[in-house]
DODRENLUM-695524 format. One line per 10 residues: number of its first residue (from 1); for each residue x negated, y negated, z of N, C-alpha, C. Coordinates in steps of 0.02 Angstrom, whole numbers, always signed. Example, Ala and Ser with C-alpha at 12.3 -4.5 7.8 and 13.67 -1.06 7.14 Angstrom:
BEGIN
1 = -660 +284 +390 -615 +225 +390 -660 +165 +390; -642 +112 +354 -684 +53 +357 -645 -2 +394
REM end
This chain:
BEGIN
1 = +831 -2031 +773 +869 -1987 +729 +899 -1927 +767; +858 -1901 +813 +882 -1843 +852 +944 -1862 +893; +942 -1923 +922 +999 -1946 +964 +1062 -1952 +922; +1054 -1979 +861 +1111 -1989 +815 +1143 -1922 +797; +1101 -1873 +779 +1127 -1807 +761 +1157 -1772 +822; +1122 -1779 +878 +1144 -1746 +940 +1214 -1771 +961; +1224 -1837 +955 +1289 -1866 +974 +1344 -1839 +929; +1331 -1834 +864 +1381 -1808 +817 +1393 -1734 +830; +1340 -1696 +843 +1346 -1624 +856 +1390 -1613 +918; +1377 -1653 +970 +1416 -1649 +1032 +1489 -1665 +1020
11 = +1501 -1718 +980 +1570 -1738 +964 +1607 -1683 +928; +1573 -1649 +882 +1606 -1598 +841 +1612 -1530 +876; +1559 -1512 +914 +1555 -1443 +939 +1549 -1439 +1015; +1569 -1492 +1050 +1574 -1489 +1123 +1511 -1507 +1161; +1454 -1483 +1138 +1390 -1504 +1168 +1335 -1488 +1119; +1276 -1516 +1131 +1219 -1503 +1088 +1168 -1459 +1124; +1187 -1430 +1180 +1141 -1387 +1219 +1118 -1328 +1175; +1054 -1317 +1175 +1027 -1259 +1138 +1021 -1268 +1063; +1039 -1327 +1038 +1034 -1338 +965 +963 -1357 +946; +938 -1331 +891 +872 -1349 +866 +876 -1409 +819
21 = +819 -1444 +813 +815 -1506 +772 +763 -1495 +719; +780 -1511 +655 +738 -1492 +598 +734 -1549 +547; +682 -1545 +505 +674 -1594 +451 +648 -1560 +388; +674 -1584 +331 +651 -1559 +266 +645 -1618 +218; +587 -1627 +186 +577 -1687 +146 +611 -1685 +77; +617 -1744 +47 +629 -1748 -25 +562 -1744 -59; +562 -1747 -125 +498 -1746 -161 +501 -1792 -221; +442 -1815 -241 +437 -1850 -305 +382 -1814 -345; +394 -1807 -409 +344 -1776 -452 +304 -1831 -487; +239 -1832 -475 +197 -1886 -503 +187 -1876 -578
31 = +179 -1814 -599 +175 -1797 -671 +185 -1722 -679; +210 -1701 -738 +223 -1630 -750 +297 -1616 -746; +335 -1645 -793 +408 -1641 -791 +434 -1591 -842; +480 -1548 -819 +509 -1495 -861 +456 -1446 -885; +402 -1440 -846 +352 -1389 -860 +361 -1329 -814; +398 -1338 -758 +399 -1284 -708 +434 -1221 -731; +485 -1228 -773 +517 -1167 -799 +487 -1146 -866; +434 -1181 -887 +398 -1163 -948 +328 -1136 -932; +318 -1114 -870 +255 -1083 -851 +196 -1131 -852; +209 -1195 -840 +156 -1245 -840 +139 -1269 -771
41 = +102 -1324 -768 +80 -1354 -705 +124 -1414 -687; +130 -1425 -622 +167 -1484 -596 +124 -1516 -542; +141 -1579 -526 +102 -1615 -476 +147 -1657 -431; +189 -1623 -390 +235 -1660 -346 +204 -1672 -277; +237 -1716 -239 +220 -1724 -169 +284 -1731 -129; +280 -1710 -66 +336 -1718 -20 +338 -1791 +5; +397 -1815 +20 +405 -1884 +44 +421 -1885 +119; +414 -1944 +148 +436 -1950 +218 +512 -1962 +221; +544 -1975 +164 +617 -1974 +160 +639 -1901 +159; +698 -1886 +185 +719 -1816 +183 +785 -1804 +217
51 = +794 -1741 +239 +856 -1719 +269 +842 -1694 +340; +878 -1722 +389 +872 -1700 +458 +930 -1654 +473; +918 -1603 +514 +972 -1557 +531 +971 -1538 +604; +1029 -1523 +632 +1035 -1495 +699 +1080 -1434 +692; +1060 -1379 +723 +1098 -1317 +714 +1093 -1273 +776; +1145 -1232 +784 +1147 -1185 +841 +1187 -1123 +821; +1165 -1067 +845 +1200 -1004 +831 +1269 -1004 +863; +1315 -967 +832 +1381 -955 +860 +1386 -881 +881; +1439 -865 +916 +1448 -795 +936 +1495 -758 +888; +1530 -796 +844 +1575 -764 +796 +1544 -767 +726
61 = +1583 -753 +674 +1556 -749 +606 +1572 -812 +564; +1592 -865 +599 +1606 -928 +564 +1543 -970 +556; +1541 -1008 +501 +1489 -1058 +491 +1522 -1126 +482; +1496 -1177 +517 +1523 -1244 +510 +1468 -1290 +485; +1484 -1327 +432 +1436 -1374 +401 +1465 -1444 +403; +1426 -1492 +426 +1450 -1562 +427 +1394 -1608 +403; +1409 -1651 +354 +1361 -1701 +331 +1382 -1770 +353; +1337 -1805 +389 +1352 -1873 +410 +1349 -1922 +352; +1323 -1900 +295 +1323 -1941 +234 +1388 -1933 +195; +1418 -1875 +201 +1478 -1859 +161 +1535 -1840 +209
71 = +1550 -1886 +255 +1597 -1868 +308 +1669 -1860 +284; +1682 -1881 +221 +1750 -1870 +195 +1767 -1796 +189; +1715 -1753 +185 +1726 -1681 +182 +1747 -1653 +249; +1733 -1690 +303 +1746 -1663 +370 +1702 -1603 +383; +1722 -1561 +431 +1684 -1500 +445 +1706 -1447 +394; +1657 -1423 +356 +1672 -1370 +307 +1662 -1303 +343; +1714 -1262 +343 +1709 -1196 +377 +1705 -1141 +324; +1658 -1096 +334 +1651 -1036 +291 +1640 -976 +336; +1643 -917 +307 +1635 -856 +347 +1580 -811 +317; +1544 -777 +360 +1494 -728 +337 +1526 -671 +298
81 = +1593 -662 +306 +1628 -609 +271 +1650 -629 +201; +1638 -692 +182 +1657 -715 +115 +1606 -766 +90; +1549 -740 +68 +1495 -785 +44 +1504 -798 -31; +1554 -840 -46 +1566 -857 -117 +1568 -933 -124; +1547 -956 -182 +1547 -1027 -198 +1619 -1050 -210; +1640 -1098 -171 +1708 -1125 -179 +1704 -1200 -192; +1741 -1224 -240 +1740 -1295 -257 +1755 -1339 -197; +1801 -1316 -155 +1822 -1355 -96 +1765 -1366 -47; +1714 -1322 -48 +1658 -1329 -2 +1613 -1388 -21; +1615 -1409 -85 +1574 -1466 -106 +1500 -1455 -91
91 = +1469 -1504 -58 +1397 -1502 -42 +1377 -1441 -3; +1424 -1413 +37 +1408 -1357 +82 +1393 -1293 +44; +1407 -1292 -22 +1387 -1234 -62 +1311 -1226 -64; +1273 -1280 -51 +1199 -1273 -51 +1174 -1234 +10; +1192 -1254 +72 +1171 -1211 +128 +1203 -1142 +126; +1266 -1139 +105 +1299 -1073 +101 +1263 -1027 +52; +1239 -1057 -4 +1202 -1018 -53 +1139 -987 -25; +1108 -1022 +23 +1047 -995 +54 +1065 -936 +100; +1120 -941 +136 +1144 -884 +177 +1156 -824 +131; +1189 -837 +75 +1202 -784 +25 +1136 -754 +0
101 = +1087 -797 -15 +1023 -774 -42 +985 -732 +10; +988 -752 +74 +958 -711 +127 +988 -641 +126; +1054 -638 +119 +1088 -572 +117 +1066 -532 +56; +1059 -567 -1 +1036 -533 -63 +965 -506 -54; +925 -539 -13 +856 -517 +0 +853 -469 +60; +911 -445 +81 +912 -393 +133 +917 -417 +204; +929 -483 +214 +934 -509 +282 +1005 -535 +292; +1047 -493 +324 +1117 -513 +335 +1123 -539 +407; +1151 -598 +415 +1158 -627 +481 +1213 -592 +520; +1200 -583 +586 +1250 -548 +628 +1300 -597 +659
111 = +1285 -662 +655 +1334 -711 +679 +1325 -776 +640; +1374 -820 +647 +1371 -884 +610 +1333 -938 +648; +1340 -999 +625 +1306 -1055 +658 +1342 -1120 +641; +1329 -1171 +682 +1353 -1238 +669 +1294 -1280 +647; +1306 -1324 +599 +1250 -1363 +570 +1275 -1433 +553; +1239 -1484 +576 +1253 -1554 +560 +1191 -1582 +526; +1201 -1617 +469 +1143 -1646 +435 +1153 -1721 +423; +1098 -1755 +415 +1097 -1825 +392 +1034 -1834 +351; +1041 -1866 +293 +983 -1875 +251 +975 -1947 +227; +913 -1966 +212 +902 -2033 +184 +873 -2028 +113
121 = +884 -1971 +80 +868 -1966 +8 +931 -1991 -29; +924 -2041 -72 +983 -2065 -108 +1014 -2009 -149; +1079 -1998 -141 +1114 -1944 -175 +1112 -1953 -251; +1096 -1899 -287 +1095 -1903 -360 +1037 -1943 -389; +985 -1954 -349 +930 -1996 -371 +874 -1958 -406; +877 -1892 -403 +823 -1853 -433 +764 -1843 -387; +774 -1854 -321 +720 -1843 -273 +730 -1779 -234; +771 -1734 -264 +779 -1666 -238 +815 -1660 -171; +872 -1694 -166 +912 -1685 -105 +937 -1614 -100; +951 -1580 -156 +976 -1511 -151 +921 -1463 -128
131 = +861 -1470 -156 +806 -1427 -134 +789 -1440 -61; +791 -1503 -40 +778 -1521 +29 +827 -1485 +76; +890 -1484 +57 +942 -1452 +97 +934 -1376 +97; +916 -1348 +39 +907 -1275 +35 +850 -1252 +80; +793 -1286 +76 +735 -1265 +116 +749 -1278 +191; +783 -1334 +206 +803 -1348 +275 +844 -1289 +302; +892 -1266 +263 +935 -1210 +285 +894 -1147 +296; +846 -1134 +252 +802 -1076 +260 +763 -1079 +325; +736 -1138 +341 +698 -1148 +403 +744 -1139 +464; +804 -1167 +460 +853 -1162 +515 +872 -1089 +528
141 = +890 -1053 +475 +911 -983 +483 +854 -941 +512; +793 -951 +484 +735 -913 +508 +723 -925 +582; +730 -988 +603 +718 -1005 +673 +773 -980 +719; +836 -994 +701 +892 -975 +744 +897 -900 +755; +882 -862 +702 +893 -789 +705 +827 -751 +713; +773 -787 +726 +708 -754 +739 +684 -712 +680; +696 -737 +620 +675 -700 +560 +604 -724 +541; +555 -679 +545 +487 -700 +531 +457 -666 +469; +500 -633 +430 +473 -597 +371 +461 -643 +311; +488 -704 +313 +481 -749 +255 +430 -804 +268
151 = +382 -811 +222 +335 -867 +224 +370 -929 +198; +337 -987 +203 +367 -1048 +175 +375 -1042 +99; +328 -1008 +66 +336 -997 -7 +397 -954 -21; +407 -902 +21 +467 -860 +14 +530 -902 +21; +530 -948 +70 +589 -991 +80 +601 -1036 +20; +547 -1059 -12 +554 -1098 -74 +586 -1056 -128; +563 -994 -136 +590 -949 -187 +663 -931 -173; +680 -923 -109 +749 -909 -90 +794 -969 -107; +769 -1030 -94 +806 -1091 -113 +818 -1095 -187; +765 -1080 -227 +773 -1080 -300 +822 -1027 -322
161 = +817 -967 -292 +861 -911 -310 +934 -930 -297; +946 -963 -241 +1016 -982 -225 +1041 -1036 -272; +996 -1083 -290 +1019 -1136 -335 +1033 -1108 -405; +991 -1062 -428 +1001 -1030 -494 +1064 -988 -495; +1073 -946 -444 +1123 -893 -448 +1187 -906 -409; +1185 -951 -360 +1245 -967 -322 +1275 -1033 -344; +1231 -1082 -361 +1254 -1148 -380 +1248 -1163 -454; +1219 -1117 -493 +1223 -1122 -565 +1178 -1172 -599; +1126 -1196 -564 +1077 -1239 -598 +1013 -1200 -608; +992 -1195 -671 +937 -1152 -689 +869 -1186 -677
171 = +860 -1213 -617 +799 -1252 -602 +738 -1207 -596; +680 -1237 -606 +617 -1202 -592 +601 -1205 -518; +539 -1186 -500 +520 -1180 -430 +492 -1245 -400; +477 -1295 -441 +440 -1352 -416 +471 -1386 -355; +536 -1402 -359 +567 -1442 -306 +562 -1408 -238; +584 -1345 -237 +584 -1309 -173 +513 -1298 -148; +466 -1286 -194 +396 -1275 -174 +368 -1337 -141; +380 -1395 -172 +354 -1458 -145 +383 -1474 -77; +448 -1459 -69 +482 -1472 -6 +455 -1426 +49; +445 -1363 +32 +422 -1313 +82 +349 -1322 +99
181 = +307 -1340 +50 +235 -1337 +57 +201 -1406 +60; +241 -1459 +67 +213 -1526 +68 +159 -1536 +120; +111 -1580 +106 +57 -1596 +152 +46 -1671 +151; +40 -1700 +210 +33 -1773 +215 -25 -1799 +173; -12 -1852 +135 -63 -1886 +94 -92 -1843 +38; -59 -1788 +22 -82 -1745 -32 -25 -1728 -80; -42 -1721 -144 +6 -1693 -192 -15 -1620 -204; +31 -1582 -233 +19 -1510 -243 +10 -1497 -318; -49 -1473 -336 -62 -1453 -405 -44 -1380 -409; +14 -1367 -439 +44 -1300 -438 +48 -1271 -509
191 = +22 -1211 -517 +31 -1173 -579 +94 -1132 -570; +148 -1152 -604 +213 -1120 -590 +216 -1049 -618; +169 -1031 -661 +169 -963 -689 +145 -913 -636; +98 -934 -594 +66 -888 -546 +80 -906 -473; +106 -967 -462 +114 -997 -396 +47 -1009 -361; -7 -1009 -400 -72 -1030 -373 -68 -1106 -364; -91 -1131 -306 -85 -1203 -294 -146 -1228 -258; -158 -1292 -264 -209 -1325 -223 -183 -1394 -204; -205 -1418 -146 -186 -1485 -124 -238 -1535 -150; -214 -1589 -179 -260 -1641 -203 -244 -1705 -164
201 = -295 -1735 -131 -282 -1797 -95 -260 -1852 -143; -208 -1888 -124 -187 -1945 -165 -213 -2008 -129; -271 -2030 -153 -305 -2087 -121 -294 -2148 -166; -248 -2190 -146 -233 -2251 -183 -256 -2309 -139; -320 -2326 -143 -348 -2375 -96 -311 -2442 -97; -297 -2465 -158 -266 -2532 -162 -202 -2530 -202; -165 -2473 -197 -103 -2467 -235 -51 -2428 -195; +12 -2434 -216 +67 -2399 -182 +107 -2360 -234; +140 -2307 -209 +189 -2271 -251 +257 -2304 -238; +289 -2327 -291 +355 -2357 -284 +405 -2317 -326
211 = +459 -2296 -294 +513 -2262 -328 +568 -2313 -340; +592 -2316 -401 +647 -2362 -418 +707 -2321 -438; +761 -2330 -402 +823 -2294 -414 +866 -2334 -463; +880 -2305 -521 +920 -2339 -572 +993 -2345 -551; +1013 -2309 -498 +1082 -2306 -475 +1128 -2274 -528; +1097 -2237 -574 +1137 -2196 -621 +1131 -2125 -593; +1187 -2099 -569 +1184 -2033 -537 +1182 -1978 -590; +1145 -1926 -572 +1145 -1868 -617 +1164 -1807 -577; +1193 -1758 -611 +1203 -1692 -580 +1175 -1643 -630; +1120 -1611 -612 +1086 -1567 -660 +1130 -1509 -682
221 = +1173 -1484 -637 +1215 -1428 -656 +1260 -1447 -715; +1285 -1509 -713 +1332 -1531 -764 +1298 -1564 -823; +1234 -1575 -819 +1199 -1612 -871 +1172 -1563 -923; +1126 -1588 -964 +1098 -1546 -1017 +1036 -1508 -994; +1025 -1505 -928 +966 -1471 -902 +962 -1398 -925; +1018 -1361 -915 +1018 -1291 -935 +1009 -1284 -1011; +1036 -1333 -1047 +1029 -1332 -1121 +955 -1339 -1141; +919 -1384 -1107 +848 -1393 -1122 +810 -1329 -1108; +827 -1297 -1055 +792 -1235 -1037 +804 -1182 -1091; +865 -1179 -1116 +882 -1131 -1169 +844 -1147 -1233
231 = +839 -1211 -1250 +802 -1231 -1311 +729 -1210 -1307; +699 -1218 -1248 +629 -1198 -1239 +622 -1122 -1244; +670 -1088 -1216 +669 -1015 -1217 +672 -988 -1289; +713 -1020 -1330 +719 -999 -1400 +655 -1016 -1440; +626 -1074 -1425 +562 -1093 -1457 +507 -1043 -1439; +506 -1024 -1375 +456 -975 -1352 +465 -908 -1388; +528 -886 -1394 +541 -822 -1427 +516 -822 -1499; +524 -878 -1533 +499 -884 -1602 +423 -881 -1604; +390 -916 -1558 +317 -916 -1556 +288 -847 -1537; +326 -811 -1496 +301 -745 -1473 +298 -694 -1530
241 = +332 -708 -1585 +327 -663 -1643 +258 -667 -1674; +224 -723 -1663 +157 -734 -1692 +101 -732 -1639; +118 -749 -1577 +67 -759 -1525 +81 -716 -1464; +28 -692 -1432 +35 -653 -1371 +36 -700 -1311; +94 -730 -1297 +100 -778 -1242 +162 -760 -1200; +159 -779 -1136 +216 -767 -1091 +259 -829 -1082; +228 -888 -1093 +264 -951 -1080 +233 -1005 -1123; +271 -1059 -1133 +245 -1116 -1171 +184 -1146 -1136; +181 -1139 -1070 +124 -1164 -1032 +58 -1128 -1048; +61 -1072 -1084 +0 -1036 -1103 -35 -1069 -1162
251 = -1 -1116 -1196 -29 -1145 -1258 -65 -1211 -1245; -117 -1224 -1286 -143 -1292 -1290 -114 -1325 -1352; -125 -1390 -1360 -93 -1427 -1415 -117 -1404 -1483; -181 -1387 -1490 -208 -1365 -1555 -172 -1302 -1579; -164 -1254 -1532 -131 -1191 -1551 -57 -1204 -1567; -26 -1247 -1528 +45 -1263 -1541 +53 -1294 -1610; +11 -1343 -1627 +15 -1377 -1692 +5 -1327 -1749; -38 -1278 -1738 -53 -1229 -1790 +6 -1182 -1803; +44 -1167 -1751 +97 -1116 -1758 +168 -1143 -1753; +176 -1209 -1744 +243 -1236 -1729 +294 -1223 -1785
261 = +269 -1214 -1847 +318 -1206 -1902 +356 -1139 -1898; +334 -1093 -1854 +372 -1031 -1847 +437 -1043 -1807; +443 -1101 -1775 +505 -1117 -1739 +553 -1147 -1791; +610 -1114 -1805 +652 -1136 -1861 +690 -1201 -1848; +702 -1218 -1785 +745 -1275 -1769 +702 -1335 -1749; +709 -1392 -1786 +666 -1450 -1771 +676 -1479 -1701; +737 -1473 -1673 +748 -1496 -1605 +707 -1454 -1556; +708 -1388 -1567 +669 -1343 -1523 +594 -1356 -1530; +571 -1376 -1589 +500 -1394 -1598 +483 -1452 -1551; +525 -1503 -1549 +512 -1561 -1507 +512 -1543 -1432
271 = +561 -1501 -1413 +564 -1480 -1342 +500 -1442 -1323; +479 -1396 -1366 +419 -1356 -1351 +356 -1401 -1351; +355 -1449 -1398 +297 -1495 -1400 +290 -1532 -1334; +346 -1555 -1307 +343 -1589 -1242 +315 -1542 -1189; +342 -1481 -1185 +321 -1434 -1132 +246 -1420 -1135; +220 -1412 -1196 +148 -1397 -1204 +107 -1459 -1187; +126 -1516 -1216 +87 -1578 -1206 +89 -1600 -1133; +147 -1595 -1102 +154 -1617 -1032 +110 -1575 -986; +106 -1510 -1000 +64 -1467 -959 -9 -1488 -965; -32 -1502 -1026 -101 -1524 -1037 -114 -1592 -1003
281 = -64 -1636 -1008 -70 -1702 -975 -78 -1695 -899; -40 -1649 -871 -41 -1639 -799 -109 -1615 -775; -137 -1567 -812 -204 -1541 -795 -255 -1598 -799; -250 -1639 -852 -297 -1694 -860 -287 -1748 -806; -224 -1760 -788 -209 -1812 -739 -238 -1795 -670; -233 -1732 -651 -260 -1711 -586 -336 -1717 -586; -367 -1699 -641 -440 -1707 -648 -459 -1781 -642; -419 -1825 -673 -433 -1897 -670 -426 -1923 -599; -375 -1900 -564 -364 -1922 -494 -423 -1900 -450; -444 -1837 -460 -500 -1811 -421 -564 -1852 -434
291 = -571 -1876 -496 -630 -1915 -514 -623 -1988 -494; -566 -2006 -465 -555 -2075 -444 -535 -2121 -500; -516 -2091 -558 -497 -2132 -616 -421 -2142 -617; -398 -2187 -575 -325 -2197 -567 -296 -2230 -629; -336 -2268 -666 -311 -2300 -727 -292 -2246 -778; -334 -2195 -785 -319 -2141 -832 -256 -2103 -810; -251 -2093 -745 -191 -2060 -717 -129 -2099 -738; -132 -2166 -733 -76 -2208 -752 -59 -2204 -826; -111 -2202 -869 -100 -2196 -941 -63 -2131 -957; -82 -2077 -922 -50 -2012 -934 +22 -2012 -909
301 = +36 -2048 -854 +106 -2057 -831 +147 -2090 -886; +119 -2143 -916 +155 -2180 -969 +169 -2134 -1029; +118 -2095 -1048 +127 -2048 -1104 +181 -1996 -1088; +182 -1975 -1026 +233 -1927 -1003 +303 -1955 -1014; +312 -2019 -997 +379 -2049 -1006 +399 -2050 -1079; +352 -2070 -1123 +368 -2074 -1195 +389 -2005 -1221; +354 -1954 -1199 +370 -1885 -1220 +438 -1863 -1194; +453 -1880 -1131 +518 -1862 -1102 +575 -1900 -1135; +560 -1961 -1156 +610 -2003 -1190 +623 -1979 -1261; +568 -1966 -1299 +575 -1954 -1371 +579 -1880 -1390
311 = +537 -1838 -1360 +536 -1767 -1379 +584 -1725 -1338; +587 -1740 -1273 +630 -1699 -1230 +700 -1729 -1221; +705 -1794 -1235 +770 -1829 -1233 +808 -1818 -1168; +773 -1831 -1111 +807 -1826 -1046 +810 -1893 -1010; +789 -1946 -1045 +795 -2012 -1014 +864 -2040 -1030; +875 -2103 -1012 +937 -2137 -1029 +921 -2211 -1034; +967 -2251 -1059 +953 -2322 -1072 +929 -2358 -1009; +962 -2346 -952 +945 -2383 -892 +874 -2367 -869; +856 -2302 -872 +788 -2282 -852 +736 -2313 -900; +751 -2312 -965 +704 -2341 -1013 +694 -2416 -1001
321 = +748 -2450 -981 +742 -2521 -964 +695 -2529 -905; +703 -2488 -853 +660 -2493 -793 +587 -2482 -811; +574 -2431 -853 +504 -2415 -871 +475 -2470 -915; +513 -2493 -964 +488 -2547 -1008 +472 -2610 -968; +515 -2627 -920 +503 -2685 -878 +441 -2675 -835; +433 -2615 -807 +375 -2600 -765 +310 -2608 -804; +309 -2583 -866 +249 -2585 -907 +226 -2657 -921; +273 -2704 -918 +256 -2774 -932 +227 -2812 -871; +233 -2782 -812 +210 -2816 -752 +135 -2805 -741; +94 -2857 -738 +23 -2848 -724 +14 -2815 -655
331 = -31 -2766 -652 -42 -2730 -589 -5 -2664 -584; +37 -2649 -635 +70 -2583 -637 +22 -2536 -673; -1 -2484 -637 -50 -2437 -664 -16 -2386 -709; +44 -2365 -691 +82 -2317 -731 +153 -2313 -706; +200 -2296 -751 +271 -2289 -732 +305 -2240 -778; +348 -2198 -750 +383 -2148 -790 +447 -2126 -754; +490 -2094 -793 +548 -2061 -763 +523 -2003 -721; +557 -1988 -667 +539 -1930 -626 +601 -1889 -611; +593 -1824 -604 +651 -1781 -590 +680 -1752 -654; +738 -1722 -647 +769 -1686 -703 +790 -1731 -761
341 = +805 -1794 -745 +823 -1841 -798 +896 -1859 -800; +916 -1891 -856 +986 -1913 -867 +1009 -1960 -811; +964 -2004 -789 +978 -2049 -733 +926 -2040 -680; +943 -2059 -619 +896 -2049 -564 +845 -2105 -558; +782 -2086 -550 +730 -2133 -529 +670 -2135 -577; +632 -2189 -570 +566 -2192 -599 +516 -2191 -541; +454 -2169 -556 +399 -2173 -509 +345 -2216 -540; +320 -2264 -502 +269 -2310 -527 +212 -2314 -477; +152 -2322 -502 +95 -2337 -459 +78 -2411 -471; +81 -2450 -417 +76 -2523 -423 +23 -2548 -375
351 = -21 -2592 -401 -73 -2621 -357 -40 -2661 -302; -71 -2658 -243 -42 -2691 -183 -23 -2764 -195; -68 -2800 -229 -54 -2872 -237 -1 -2886 -290; +24 -2832 -323 +76 -2842 -374 +144 -2815 -352; +146 -2785 -292 +208 -2752 -270 +267 -2800 -267; +257 -2858 -236 +313 -2906 -229 +337 -2931 -297; +289 -2946 -341 +307 -2968 -409 +344 -2913 -447; +321 -2852 -439 +352 -2794 -472 +425 -2788 -451; +437 -2790 -385 +506 -2781 -361 +552 -2839 -383; +526 -2900 -378 +570 -2957 -395 +581 -2962 -471
361 = +527 -2952 -511 +534 -2959 -583 +577 -2903 -613; +558 -2841 -596 +596 -2784 -623 +668 -2786 -596; +675 -2802 -532 +743 -2804 -502 +789 -2853 -536; +765 -2915 -546 +810 -2966 -575 +823 -2952 -649; +772 -2932 -686 +782 -2918 -758 +827 -2858 -769; +820 -2807 -727 +861 -2747 -733 +935 -2765 -723; +948 -2804 -670 +1018 -2823 -656 +1047 -2862 -715; +1006 -2906 -742 +1028 -2947 -799 +1045 -2904 -859; +1003 -2853 -871 +1011 -2811 -932 +1066 -2759 -925; +1073 -2727 -865 +1120 -2671 -860 +1182 -2687 -817
371 = +1179 -2743 -779 +1240 -2763 -744 +1246 -2738 -672; +1198 -2698 -649 +1199 -2679 -578 +1127 -2677 -552; +1121 -2676 -486 +1054 -2680 -456 +1020 -2612 -452; +954 -2614 -453 +914 -2554 -439 +894 -2556 -366; +872 -2499 -339 +845 -2497 -271 +772 -2477 -274; +731 -2506 -231 +659 -2493 -231 +639 -2462 -164; +598 -2410 -167 +572 -2379 -106 +496 -2374 -113; +461 -2405 -67 +388 -2395 -64 +378 -2335 -19; +351 -2281 -47 +353 -2216 -11 +285 -2194 +13; +288 -2153 +65 +228 -2120 +91 +236 -2045 +78
381 = +178 -2012 +71 +177 -1940 +59 +176 -1905 +126; +224 -1861 +137 +231 -1828 +203 +221 -1752 +198; +235 -1719 +254 +227 -1647 +259 +290 -1609 +240; +286 -1542 +243 +341 -1499 +221 +393 -1489 +275; +443 -1447 +258 +499 -1434 +303 +476 -1400 +367; +507 -1417 +423 +484 -1389 +487 +537 -1400 +542; +527 -1366 +598 +566 -1380 +658 +532 -1437 +694; +571 -1485 +718 +544 -1541 +756 +554 -1529 +831; +517 -1566 +871 +525 -1558 +944 +590 -1589 +967
REM end
């Protein structure tokens, strides 16, 4: 990979001498969806799929961004003197947003840089290609300019800040946190209200994590993601008239059931119900995993999908087809939509001896039902964003 990036960097910028080489993972969330902006718990892990980057400081104030995945954009040029989101920049608004966020946090760069990236996270799949790119940029800037004031958690928060305020997607902290703080063979049990976290080993002795890409692309900025967040916010405001809570994640199901009638809008009741129930499911699922009860973990994944489909309404026909097909395959421990929704991927835990049957059965039936093929990735859990040798 380094040779591939190096050759492109040399072709574009004359030589690759002095350029650093970096990696930032994608992530998959095993359970705990749409809880991160509701003050609940999430349980993501970093993947060995991700975004590779090569970058070098410049002596002037120009920044050059090039994606080997989106080469139709060519080299996107921006300036430190004009850190604004421009439609023409396309994908480059993500790294540019991080430069802007560094400036907002009091760190203004004195010169620009050249950056070439290549990623193997499927675009629009819901495996956090944007968060991967944001944290990658944070690591690159910190390294190139010798900035040591930001921890990896700070870089995650800067990535979230740039996505919220520069790119207009009101995402929670989960994606950037998982990308920045990933640990090999572990998922992260994160309380998004406090950022307290612990690593939990994901020991699947005779099973694999399989991600299935529906090939239905989503863009959270343009989807109903921000609308869902607003609905939860309004439900919380109604509950706060009766209860001393800071977030929907502060509630258990009994308390929610007792007070839900104070929420005037039935749609908001369903959204809040999902946020509360999903948080409780996530806490229980991590306890089940720690106890070695992978079957219970799978049952909770399945319940999570039903809630996301019916109460939160962020699934879509193609994803529901994938999940329904998965549930029918013997040896599938659990399967659910993962990511922001409205397309993207499912995550399934499948027993080793059922993997081939799972891929062939779900693959052929899905194509028959929806008219196009799905893609399957058997994934490993990897570490967080870093500089490579």
